[in-house]
N, C-alpha and C positions, 0 to 999 in steps of 0.2 A: 504494500500500500504506500502510495506517495505521501510523504509527510507534508503538513501544511504549516507554513509560517507566513502570516499575512498582516497587513495593516489596512484598516478600513474605517469608515465613519461610524457604522453601526453594526454590532454583532447581535443577531437574533437567535435565541435558543428555543427551539421547538418549532416544527413545521406542520402543526395542525392548522386549522383554518384561521386561527388568530395570527400565527406567525406568517402564514402565506399571505393573508390580507395586508398585514403591516408591510411585508416585503414589497408587495405590488404598489402600495402607496409611496413608499420610499423610492422605488424604481421610477415611477412616473415623475417624481420631483427631481430626478437626477442625482440621488444620494447613493454613494457607494456603500454596500453592505455585504455581509456574509450571513447566510441562514444555515444553522447547524441543527441536524436532526439525528437523534440517537438510533432510531429504527432504520431499517433498510428501505422504508417507504415514507411517504408523507401522509397527512390526514389525521394523525392522532387517534381519537376515538371514532373516527370515520374509517372504515376498513371494508375491503371486499375479499372474498375467497372463493375457490371452486368447491361446489358441493360434490357429493359422490357420483353425480351424473355428469360432471364436467361443466356445469353451468355456473357462471359467475353471479354471486349473490352478495347482498349487503350483509356483512357480518357485524357491522357496527351501526352507528346512527344512520337512519334511512329516510324517515318521513319528513314532510314539510307541508306548508299550506300557503294559500294566496295572501295571508296576512303577514307573511315574512318577506318584506319587500326586497331586502338586499340579496337574500338567497334566491328568491324568484328571479330577480334581475340577472343574477349570475347564471342561473339555469338557461335563461333565454339567450344571454350573450354567448354562451358556449355551445348553443345549438343542441341542447339535450332534449330528450323526449320525456314528458311527464306521463305517468300512469296514474289514473284516478283509482284510489283504493276502493274496492268493492264494499258497499255498505248497505245494499238492499236486502230486505228480508228481516227475519226475526233475530233479535239480540238474545243471547242465552246467559242467564245468571246462574251461578253455581254456589251453594247447593240449589237444586232445582226447586222452583216454586211456580205457582200459576203466573200467567203473563201479567195479570193485574197486580198481584202482590209484588212481582219483580219491579214493575214500574213504580209502585209506591215506595219500595225500598230505595230505588235509585233517586227519586225526587226528594226523598227525605234526607239522603246523604248529601245531595246538592244543596239543600236548604241549610244543613249544618255548615257546609263550606262557605256559603254566602254569608252566613252569620259571622263566621270566623273572619272572613276578609273585610267585613265592615268595621273591624277593630283597627285602630291606628297602630302601626308597628311600634311607635314610641309610647303607647299608652302605659302609664305606670302600673296599671292593674294587672298587666300580663308579664311584668318584669320577672325573669327567672323561670317562667313556665315553659315546659316542653309541650309539643302538640298533644302527646299522650295524656299529660296531666290536665290540660284544658279540656280535652275530649271527655275524660272521666267525669268532669264536673257537669257535663251537659245532660239535661233530662230528655234524652231522645231514645227511641227504641234501640235495643242492642243490635238488631240486624242493620239498621241505618248506620250506626257507629262502625260496625264491622266493614260495611261497604266503603265508608269513607277511609278507614284505615287501609284497606286493600288498594283503593284508588291512589292514595298519597304514597304509600310504600312502593307501589308498582311504578309510579311516575318518577319519584325521587330516589328510589332504590336505597332507602335508609329507614331504619326503625324509628317510629314516632317517639319512642322514649329518648332518642338522641337529638331530635330535631327541635330547635328553639321555635316557639310559636311566632315570635316577631320576625324571624328569618323566613319562615314559610310565607307569612303574609306579605312581606316585602318582595319576595320573589314572585308571588302570584300577581302583584300589582304591576310588575314589569313584563308579564307574559300576557299580551293584549289581543291574541287572536280571537276572532268572533266565530270562525269556522273551525272544524276539527283539525288538530295538528296532524292527524293521520290522513288528511285529504289526498295527498299525492306521494309518490316516490319516483325516483329517477330510473328510467328503464336501463340506462347504461351504468347504473349504480352511482351513489353519492361519491364514492371513492374516485370515480372518473373526473369529477369536478376538481378535486384536489390535485389529481395528476395533471390536469390541464393547466392549473395555476402554476404548478411546479415546473412544467415544461417551458414556461416563459422565462424562467430565472437562470437557465444555463448553469455555468459552473459556480455561480454565487450560492447555489444550494449544495450542501455537502451532507450526504447520507452516511449512516453508520459512524456517526461522530458524536458520541455522548460527551458532554462537558463534565470535566472532573472538578475543576476549581474556577472561581471567578475572583480575580484579584482587583480590588479597587485601589487606584493610585492617583496622584495628582494629575489632572488633565485627561483621565480616561480609565480604561479597564484592560485587563489582560485575561483572556480565557484560555484554559488548558483543556484540550480534548484528546481523545485517543488518536486523532489525526495530526496533532501538533498544537500550535498556539496561534492565537489571534490577538492583536492589539487594536483596540477601537476607542473612539471618543465616548460612545454610549453603548450600553448593553440593554437589550429588551428581553426579559425572561417571559416568553410566551408559552407558559406551562400552567397546568392546574395548580392551585395554591399548595396542595399537599405535597406534590412532587417538587415544586420550587423550594419548599422548606427543607428538602433533603440535599440541596446543592451545598457545596462547600464554598463559603465566601470568606475572603481574607482581605482586610480584617473582617471579623464577624459583622453582620448587619446590626443596626441599632436594635436594642432590646425590644422596643415596642413593635418594630416590624417583624422581628423573629417570632414574637408571640402571636401577632396577627396572622402570619403564615401558618402557624402551628395549630390553629383552632379548627382547621378544616379536615374532613374525612371524605374519601371517595365513596361513592355508592357501590353497591354490589348488584350485578345483573348477569344472568345467563340468557343469551339470545339463541333461540332454536328455530330452525326452519324445516318443515316437513313437506315433501313433494308427493303429489298424488297423480294417478292416471287421469282422474276426473275430479271436477269440483263438486263432489257429491253433496255437500252442504247446500249449494245453490239449488240443486234439484229438489231439495226438501223445503225450500222457501226460507233457508237460514242465511244470515249474512256471513257466518263464519266467525263472528265476534262473540267471544265468551269472556266473562269476568267472574272470577271466583272471589267470594267473601271468605271462604275457608277451603284451602289455605289462602292466606292473605298474599297480595302482590303477585298473583298469577293472572295473566291476560293473554288472549289469543285473538288474531284477526286474519282476514284474507289478505295475502300479499301476492296474488297471482298477477303475472304480466299479461298484457293484452294478447300476446301471441301464443297463448296457452300457458303451460307450466303452472297448473293449479298448485297453490302453495298456501299453507297456513304458517304464520309466524307466531311463536309463543315467547313471551317475556316472563322471566322468573326474576323477581326483584327483592331487594332488602334481605331481611333475616332468612326468608325462604331460600334465596340463592345461596346463602352461606351454608345452609343445611344440605341442599341438594347437590352442591359441588362435591360433597364427600361421597356421593353414591357410586361414582364410576360410570363409564359409558353405558354398559348394559342395563344397570339398574335405573339410570336416568331415563333411558329410552323407554323402559317398561313403565316407569312412573308417569311420564308425560303421555304415553299412549293410553294408559288407563284413565287418566283424567279427561282426555279428549273424547274417549269412547263414552264415558258417563255423560258428557255434555252433548255430543253430536252423533252418537250411535256407533255401531261396530265398524262401519266403514272408516272411521278415523284411525283405526289401527292398521289399515292396509296401505301404508305409505311406501313409496318407492325409494325415498331417500330421507335420512335423518341427519342433519348437520347442525352443529351448535358451536357457539363461541362463548367461553367462560371469561367474563370480564371482572370477576370478583377480586383478582389480585394481579392486574396487568403490570408487567415490569416497568413500563415507561409512562403509564398514565395513572397507575394506582388503582384503577377500577373504572366503573362506568355508571351512568353516562355523564356524571357531574360530581364535583365536590360540593359539600354542604358544610356550613358552620355547625359544630356540635357543642359549642359553649354558649349557654344562654346569656352570659354577661358580655360577649364579644361584639357589642353593637357598633364599635368603631373599626372593626377589623378591615372591612372593605376599603374604607377611605384611607386607612393607614397604608394598605398595600398599594393603592393607586398613587399615593404620593411617592412611594418608593424610597430609594436612597441614592439620589443622583450622584454619579451618572448611570446608576442601575435602576431600571424601571420594570414594572410587572404588568402583564395583561393576560386575560383569559376570558373565556365565555362566562365563567362564574361571576366576573366583575363587570359584566356588560350592563348598561342602563336599560337594554331591551333584550328580552328572551335569554336571560342567563341560563346557562346549561345546555343551550341549543346551538346548532350550527349557525343560525341567524345571529345569535349573540356573539359567537366567536368572530364572525366577520365584522360586526360593529365594533367590538373591543379592539380588534387589530387596527382598524382604521383610526379610531380615536387615539390609540397609542402612537401611531405613526405621525399624526398631526401634532401631538405633544412634542415628539422628538424633532420634527421639522421646526417647530417654534423655538426650540432650544438651539438647534444648529444655525438657524437663520433669524436671530432676534430682530424685531422691527425697531 
């Protein structure tokens, strides 16, 4: 491997959508930069892989909707094809109840969430409360509470006992879609968008280059990676907060910043895709969408492409993912098949391929699909991280003013960070 010794204006660490978006903004402004990525690929928590049938599938983040303007614009600009997620037919709730009862449970759970989101994040009455503690105090039916728990743990992939109530409310206020976030997915895979962005960067992108240390010195920084060293005026750490906290900074970051980075924990999720010869659920008048209250944080939906390929995607989140990751391949397959057959009938066990990606302890992202604050007192953590320790700055989807934890949020966060860096390099 050729060793790297370089001088540049900006060194970006992490080539997920945050780092890629920041790199493109700097490139358009004519700024010299190097983008370092530890993996052999770009995309971060966006990823594709071949299933057992040789078909390329999204093994990481996949879905988007028309209310995500930056991501939708990128899809159009890169000439990608959107597939509308199939949602016609009956929605199945597990354990099985009558259709009217299932609808009542769903609306009751939404009512609890609306009540929760009506609270101001800085309301002193919720200081120190986790979502679980607040939910326990509510006088709602147990089934509605269970549905809400499953919904939140499935979406955020974190136990409610760890999640500060103010943090969930704050995140929800920044996620502003009016249509389902499962509205579309990219036929060519979401990963193809990241690959397209990377293709524009040429040799300024260096893969297989994990950063070991970041030295702050007068007038700049020096980064040591497995490929060599880079001296830059500014460093942008475009990584999830938990992974950023594990980097070796010399001298150490200010204590408040170290603490702010250390209060985050990555979610736990296993993403499973099952291919079938036919979309048997559609023939039964079912949407393929299933949500379990027990076990919590288990969800399935139709992810079939328009050109055939009948597919169900199953998400296992939070504490359930941490338990099921211990099952092993065969037992996991058996468990998922049994759950689907209970919900959709015996045909659900007749899949032609079973592929999964365990994100519960990913080496370079920590987990999926987002980090969350797990300290109820850490109300200033985001702002502290965004200030950074100049000339070292931080950016990630989790810190985005819109759609934190989503690809949309990553794009926005990267662009905001790039504009901050441009202002410092070219003060008015």
